[in-house]
C-alpha positions in Angstrom: 60.8 109.1 96.5 63.1 108.8 99.5 62.3 106.3 102.1 61.0 107.2 105.5 62.7 106.3 108.8 60.8 105.6 112.0 59.2 108.5 113.8 62.3 109.2 115.9 64.4 109.6 112.9 61.9 111.5 110.8 61.5 114.4 113.2 64.4 116.6 112.2 67.7 114.7 112.0 68.2 113.5 108.6 66.0 114.4 105.9 65.4 117.2 103.6 63.0 117.0 100.7 64.4 115.3 97.7 63.0 118.0 95.4 65.2 120.7 97.2 68.4 118.8 96.4 67.6 117.4 93.0 69.7 120.0 91.3 72.6 119.8 93.8 72.9 116.1 93.7 74.5 116.1 90.2 77.2 118.2 91.7 77.6 115.9 94.6 78.2 112.9 92.2 81.0 114.7 90.4 82.5 115.8 93.7 82.8 112.3 95.3 84.8 110.9 92.4 86.9 113.9 91.3 88.1 115.1 94.7 89.7 111.7 95.4 91.4 111.7 92.1 92.8 115.1 92.7 93.9 114.1 96.1 95.6 110.9 94.7 97.5 112.9 92.0 98.7 115.5 94.6 99.7 113.0 97.2 101.7 111.1 94.5 103.9 114.1 94.1 104.2 114.4 97.8 105.2 110.9 98.2 107.7 111.4 95.4 109.1 114.2 97.4 109.4 112.1 100.6 111.3 109.4 98.6 113.9 111.5 96.8 116.6 109.7 98.6 114.7 106.3 99.0 112.2 104.1 97.0 111.3 105.9 93.8 108.7 103.5 92.8 106.4 104.3 95.8 104.7 107.3 94.1 103.9 105.2 90.9 102.6 102.4 93.0 100.4 104.9 94.8 99.1 106.4 91.6 98.6 102.8 90.1 96.5 102.0 93.3 94.4 105.1 92.7 93.8 104.0 89.0 92.7 100.6 90.1 90.5 102.2 92.8 88.9 104.4 90.4 88.1 101.4 88.1 86.5 99.6 91.1 84.6 102.6 91.9 83.1 103.0 88.5 82.3 99.3 88.3 80.6 99.3 91.7 78.7 102.5 90.8 76.7 100.3 88.2 75.9 97.6 90.6 72.8 97.5 92.7 73.7 97.3 96.4 70.9 94.9 97.0 72.9 92.3 95.0 75.6 92.3 97.6 73.3 91.2 100.5 73.5 87.5 99.5 77.2 87.5 99.9 77.4 89.4 103.3 77.7 86.3 105.5 80.5 84.7 103.6 82.2 88.1 103.2 82.0 88.7 107.0 83.3 85.2 107.6 86.1 85.6 105.2 87.1 88.9 106.8 87.2 87.3 110.3 89.3 84.5 108.8 91.7 86.8 107.4 92.1 88.8 110.6 92.8 85.4 112.4 95.3 84.6 109.7 97.1 87.8 110.4 97.9 86.5 114.0 99.3 83.3 112.6 101.1 84.1 109.4 100.9 87.8 109.2 103.8 90.0 108.1 105.2 92.4 110.8 106.4 95.9 110.6 107.1 98.7 113.0 106.1 96.6 115.9 102.7 95.4 114.6 101.6 92.4 112.8 98.9 93.7 110.4 99.6 92.4 106.9 99.0 89.1 104.8 101.5 88.6 102.0 99.6 87.2 99.0 101.5 86.8 95.8 104.1 89.2 96.8 101.6 91.9 97.8 101.0 92.9 101.4 97.2 93.2 102.0 95.8 94.8 105.3 92.7 92.9 106.3 91.8 95.5 109.0 91.2 98.0 106.2 89.0 95.4 104.4 87.1 94.9 107.7 86.0 98.5 107.7 84.0 98.3 104.4 82.8 94.9 105.6 81.5 96.2 108.9 79.7 99.1 107.2 77.8 97.0 104.6 76.8 94.4 107.1 75.8 96.8 109.7 73.7 98.5 107.2 72.0 95.2 106.4 71.3 94.6 110.1 70.1 98.1 111.1 67.8 98.5 108.0 64.8 97.2 110.0 66.3 97.6 113.6 64.1 98.9 116.3 65.6 100.5 119.4 63.1 99.6 121.9 65.5 99.1 124.9 69.3 98.8 125.4 69.2 95.1 124.6 68.6 96.1 121.1 72.2 97.2 120.8 73.5 93.7 121.5 73.2 92.5 118.0 75.1 95.3 116.2 77.6 95.3 118.9 78.1 91.6 118.7 78.7 92.1 115.0 81.5 94.5 115.3 83.1 93.2 118.5 85.0 90.1 117.0 86.8 92.0 114.2 87.3 95.0 116.6 89.2 92.6 119.1 91.2 91.1 116.5 92.3 94.3 115.1 93.1 95.8 118.5 95.5 93.0 119.5 97.5 93.1 116.3 97.9 95.9 117.8 96.2 98.5 115.6 94.7 101.0 117.8 93.8 103.4 115.0 91.6 101.0 113.0 90.0 99.8 116.2 88.9 103.4 116.9 87.5 103.7 113.3 85.4 100.6 114.0 83.8 102.2 117.1 83.2 105.5 115.2 81.5 103.8 112.4 79.3 101.7 114.8 78.2 104.7 116.9 77.3 106.9 113.9 75.4 104.3 112.0 73.6 103.3 115.2 72.5 107.0 115.6 71.6 107.3 112.0 69.5 104.3 112.2 67.5 105.8 115.0 69.3 105.3 118.2 68.3 108.1 120.8 71.0 110.6 121.2 71.0 110.0 125.0 72.0 106.4 124.2 74.8 107.6 122.1 76.2 109.8 124.9 75.8 106.8 127.3 77.6 104.7 124.7 80.4 107.2 124.6 80.6 107.5 128.4 82.7 104.4 128.8 85.6 106.2 126.9 85.0 109.5 128.5 85.0 107.9 131.9 88.4 106.2 131.2 89.8 109.7 130.0 88.5 111.4 133.0 89.9 108.7 135.4 93.3 109.1 133.8 93.5 112.9 133.7 91.1 114.4 136.3 89.8 111.7 138.6 87.9 114.2 140.8 85.7 114.9 137.8 84.3 111.5 138.1 82.3 112.7 141.1 80.3 114.8 138.8 80.5 112.8 135.6 79.2 109.3 136.9 76.1 110.8 138.8 75.4 112.8 135.6 75.4 109.7 133.4 73.2 108.1 136.1 70.7 110.9 135.8 70.9 110.6 131.9 70.2 106.8 132.1 67.3 107.4 134.5 65.6 109.8 132.1 66.3 107.9 128.9 66.1 104.1 129.6 63.5 101.7 130.8 63.4 100.6 134.4 64.8 103.9 135.5 66.2 103.2 138.9 67.8 100.0 137.9 69.2 101.6 134.7 70.7 104.5 136.6 72.2 102.2 139.2 73.7 99.8 136.7 75.2 102.7 134.6 76.8 104.3 137.7 78.1 100.9 138.8 79.5 100.1 135.4 81.3 103.4 134.9 82.7 103.1 138.5 84.2 99.8 137.7 85.7 101.2 134.4 87.0 104.2 136.3 88.7 101.8 138.8 90.1 99.5 136.2 91.5 102.2 133.9 94.9 102.4 135.8 95.4 98.7 135.5 94.4 98.6 131.8 96.6 101.6 131.1 99.5 99.7 132.5 98.8 96.2 131.3 96.6 96.4 128.1 98.6 98.9 126.2 102.2 98.6 124.9 104.6 101.3 125.9 104.7 102.9 122.4 100.8 103.0 122.5 100.9 104.8 125.8 103.4 107.3 124.4 101.4 107.9 121.4 98.3 108.7 123.5 99.9 111.2 125.9 103.0 112.6 124.3 101.0 115.0 121.9 100.2 117.0 125.0 104.0 117.7 125.6 106.2 116.0 123.0 109.2 117.9 124.4 109.3 115.3 127.3 110.8 112.7 124.8 112.0 114.9 122.0 114.2 112.1 120.5 111.6 109.2 121.2 107.9 109.2 121.1 107.7 113.0 120.7 110.0 113.1 117.7 107.4 112.6 115.0 105.1 115.3 116.4 107.9 118.0 116.8 109.2 117.3 113.3 105.7 117.3 111.8 104.7 120.6 113.4 108.1 122.1 112.3 107.6 120.9 108.7 104.0 122.1 108.5 105.0 125.6 110.0 108.0 126.0 107.7 105.8 126.0 104.7 104.3 129.3 105.6 101.6 130.8 103.4 102.6 129.4 99.9 105.0 126.5 100.8 108.3 125.7 99.3 106.8 124.1 96.2 106.4 120.6 95.3 109.6 118.5 95.5 111.4 121.3 97.0 110.8 120.8 100.7 114.1 120.5 102.5 112.7 118.8 105.6 110.9 116.4 103.5 113.8 115.7 101.3 116.1 115.1 104.3 113.5 112.7 105.7 113.4 114.2 109.2 110.0 112.6 109.8 109.9 109.0 109.6 107.2 107.3 107.6 106.1 110.5 106.3 104.8 109.0 103.1 102.2 107.2 105.1 100.6 108.6 108.4 102.5 111.9 108.1 101.9 112.9 104.5 99.9 116.0 105.7 103.2 117.4 107.1 104.8 117.1 103.5 101.8 118.8 102.2 102.1 121.7 104.8 105.8 122.3 104.0 105.6 122.1 100.3 102.1 123.7 99.6 101.9 126.0 102.7 98.7 127.1 104.4 96.8 127.5 101.1 97.6 124.0 100.1 96.5 122.4 103.4 93.4 124.6 103.3 92.6 123.3 99.9 92.9 119.7 101.0 90.8 120.4 104.1 88.0 122.1 102.1 88.2 119.2 99.6 87.5 116.7 102.2 84.8 118.9 103.7 83.0 119.1 100.3 83.4 115.3 99.9 81.8 114.5 103.2 79.0 117.0 102.7 78.3 115.4 99.3 78.2 112.0 100.9 75.8 113.3 103.7 73.4 114.7 101.0 73.5 111.5 99.1 72.6 109.7 102.3 69.6 112.0 102.8 68.3 111.3 99.3 69.0 107.5 99.2 66.1 105.4 98.1 66.4 102.8 100.9 67.5 102.9 104.5 70.1 100.2 103.7 71.6 102.4 101.1 71.5 105.4 103.3 73.2 103.6 106.1 75.9 102.4 103.7 76.7 105.9 102.6 76.8 107.3 106.1 79.0 104.5 107.2 81.4 105.3 104.4 81.3 109.1 105.1 82.1 108.4 108.6 85.0 106.2 107.8 86.5 108.9 105.7 85.6 111.8 108.0 87.0 110.2 111.2 90.2 109.3 109.5 90.6 112.8 108.1 90.0 114.5 111.5 92.3 112.1 113.6 95.0 112.1 111.0 95.2 115.9 110.5 95.0 116.4 114.3 97.9 114.2 115.0 100.1 115.7 112.5 99.6 119.3 113.8 99.9 118.3 117.4 96.2 118.5 118.4 95.8 114.8 118.9 97.6 111.5 119.7 99.5 109.5 117.2 97.1 106.6 116.3 98.4 105.3 113.0 95.4 106.2 111.1 96.1 107.1 107.4 94.8 110.1 105.6 92.3 108.7 103.0 93.4 108.9 99.4 96.7 110.7 100.3 98.7 108.2 102.7 100.5 105.5 101.0 98.8 102.1 101.4 97.4 100.0 98.6 94.7 98.3 100.7 93.5 101.6 102.2 93.4 103.1 98.9 91.3 100.5 97.2 88.9 100.3 100.3 88.3 104.0 100.2 87.5 103.8 96.5 85.2 100.8 97.0 83.4 103.1 99.5 83.1 105.8 96.9 81.8 103.2 94.4 79.1 102.2 96.8 78.0 105.9 97.3 78.0 106.4 93.6 75.8 103.4 93.2 73.3 105.0 95.8 73.3 108.2 93.9 72.5 106.6 90.6 69.6 104.8 92.0 68.4 107.8 93.9 68.5 109.8 90.6 66.5 107.3 88.7 63.7 107.3 91.4 63.6 111.0 91.5 63.0 111.1 87.8 60.2 108.6 88.0 
């Protein structure tokens, strides 16, 4: 029998009856392991194509990371997640320590200090922090009650230290992933939708302040009304909400000029018109869209993409692997990958619905959000619909730590599936 959330959650958000999905869940279990394997094999060929004039060992390292990832996933699938609880505090402290170590003895590349070199292997602690935050948040939110806004302080306080240390590396992409995981897990745990919108209003206010300041005269009062309707101490809540958003709006220009580096500002704005700096910050986007468009319907064929072979797109084997996919497999290949990710996320969502405990359900939804957010942001930036944030495409972008962490998440989800199946039989 699946667990029951509190009355707010149980209305209509999350749960369908386990009996209705009992047959489908067998399919979901296969999907969440087979799809990543297919994506790893496909991307290994794409990475080989990007490295025809470079490091030929990268595709083999990518494939080997995938093999280790699958092994980790299969081992974790047999592990009861409850056994991990006793290690959460040491794991969280170890993660914070590794993020601190990055600032002191970390390895720098491309203007950012994000890696630790251990035994000749570069490890990215910010990737490990993603899975640490998910499992620790799930533990905290399992019995969490959202009685008033102060109830948000504990989960926010948990995420804030690793978020800050990742942000100053600087790693804007991973810091955005942390925020997305926190918001969705809070909502899944029972936080009212209005609170979620108020939570997002900080970011939305900053964006409006930078793009269309006159819109603040509508947006800030609207948020005040929303706070009045959904929070206790209505007049005080409305006033504080409007005051805070007004402060954020006034500070946005200063933060834009002083808190972000030049290349970060370029990444966040040049996607709107990359032709403003075609040989600088807009170069990646222009070449990426050209590469994807040149693939047509069927693509040039694996290892036959000329733009990929000539390496017109820097770091194409990492964040811009989707452009190589578009050139060499065409629209049909990109559609296949997008549908694969959609089925994977849908499968994780259904497993979260049928989980035996709230802790397990929150873990799965956190993993699902980690993957989904990275997929949407990465693909959006490669086709020119979003800013360049340095977020990898799960299972496809080259990166050993990212690959292992993604498969660890899959292993947790397989563990939840296995327990749900056992309880459905009983």
